[in-house]
C-alpha positions as CSV (number, residue, x, y, z in Angstrom):
1,M,-30.1,52.9,19.9
2,E,-29.8,52.4,23.7
3,K,-27.6,54.9,26.1
4,T,-26.8,54.8,29.8
5,I,-26.7,57.5,32.1
6,D,-22.9,57.4,31.6
7,D,-23.7,58.6,28.3
8,I,-25.5,61.8,29.1
9,D,-23.6,65.2,28.8
10,F,-24.4,66.7,32.1
11,S,-21.4,69.6,31.2
12,K,-23.5,71.6,29.0
13,G,-25.8,72.4,31.4
14,N,-23.6,72.7,34.3
15,G,-24.7,69.3,36.1
16,L,-28.1,69.4,34.5
17,V,-30.0,68.4,31.8
18,P,-33.6,69.5,31.0
19,V,-36.2,67.0,31.0
20,I,-39.6,67.4,29.0
21,V,-42.0,65.5,31.0
22,Q,-44.4,64.2,28.3
23,D,-48.0,62.1,29.1
24,A,-47.1,58.3,27.7
25,N,-50.5,57.9,26.4
26,T,-51.3,61.3,24.8
27,K,-47.9,62.7,24.0
28,E,-49.3,65.8,25.5
29,V,-46.3,68.0,27.3
30,L,-47.0,68.4,30.6
31,T,-43.9,70.4,31.8
32,L,-40.1,70.9,31.8
33,A,-38.2,70.4,34.6
34,Y,-34.4,69.5,35.2
35,S,-32.4,66.9,36.1
36,N,-28.8,65.7,37.5
37,K,-27.1,62.4,37.3
38,E,-28.5,61.5,40.9
39,S,-32.3,62.0,40.0
40,L,-31.9,60.5,36.8
41,E,-30.8,57.5,38.7
42,L,-33.5,57.3,40.9
43,T,-35.9,57.9,38.4
44,K,-34.4,55.0,36.5
45,K,-34.4,52.9,39.8
46,T,-38.0,53.9,41.2
47,N,-39.8,54.3,38.0
48,N,-41.1,57.8,39.6
49,S,-40.3,61.2,38.1
50,W,-37.2,62.5,39.9
51,F,-35.9,66.3,39.4
52,W,-32.9,68.5,40.6
53,S,-35.0,71.9,41.9
54,R,-32.9,74.6,41.2
55,S,-34.8,76.8,43.1
56,R,-35.0,74.8,46.6
57,N,-31.3,73.5,45.5
58,K,-32.2,69.8,46.3
59,L,-33.6,66.4,44.8
60,W,-37.4,66.3,44.5
61,M,-40.0,63.5,43.3
62,K,-42.9,64.8,41.6
63,G,-45.8,64.2,43.8
64,E,-43.8,64.0,47.1
65,E,-46.1,66.8,48.9
66,S,-49.0,66.9,46.4
67,G,-49.6,63.2,45.7
68,N,-49.4,64.0,41.9
69,I,-46.9,61.1,40.9
70,Q,-45.6,60.4,37.4
71,K,-44.9,57.0,36.7
72,V,-41.9,56.9,34.3
73,K,-42.8,54.3,31.4
74,E,-39.6,55.4,29.3
75,I,-36.8,57.6,29.3
76,L,-35.8,59.0,25.6
77,V,-32.2,60.9,25.2
78,D,-31.9,63.3,22.3
79,C,-29.1,63.1,19.7
80,D,-26.9,65.7,21.4
81,L,-27.2,63.5,24.8
82,D,-27.7,66.6,26.9
83,A,-31.9,66.5,26.9
84,V,-34.1,64.0,28.1
85,I,-37.8,63.0,28.0
86,Y,-39.7,60.9,30.5
87,L,-42.7,59.4,28.9
88,V,-45.3,59.1,31.9
89,E,-48.3,58.4,33.7
90,P,-49.5,61.0,35.6
91,S,-51.9,60.3,38.6
92,G,-52.7,64.1,38.7
93,P,-52.0,67.5,37.5
94,A,-48.6,68.3,36.5
95,C,-48.6,71.9,37.8
96,H,-47.9,73.1,41.1
97,T,-50.9,75.5,40.4
98,G,-53.4,72.2,39.9
99,E,-53.2,73.0,36.0
100,R,-53.1,69.8,34.5
101,I,-49.9,71.0,32.2
102,C,-47.5,73.8,33.1
103,F,-47.9,75.2,29.8
104,H,-51.6,77.0,30.3
105,N,-50.3,80.6,29.9
106,Q,-50.4,82.3,26.5
107,L,-47.9,84.9,25.8
108,S,-49.5,88.3,24.7
109,K,-48.4,89.9,21.3
């Protein structure tokens, strides 16, 4: 079922929703970030991954500094309308450390 940005419940996360970024081809989870309404609108408009940086308190496009842009192929919304998946074609590593994915650390027992 198709939804619009206005259907998304940003209120549960104080104006933010978690965004799982997944490789559109391999389905590998690349990272987890957060979007507000404006960054989600920019993502839809540009087909590039936009997010809200909680640490810098500003909008940012993935790859604006590193060049590792993520082309968004599809956006999925969960059943509660409070989380999103960006299916992307990455042009490089997702992680700021240079790793392909952000989930490369194993939690010890």
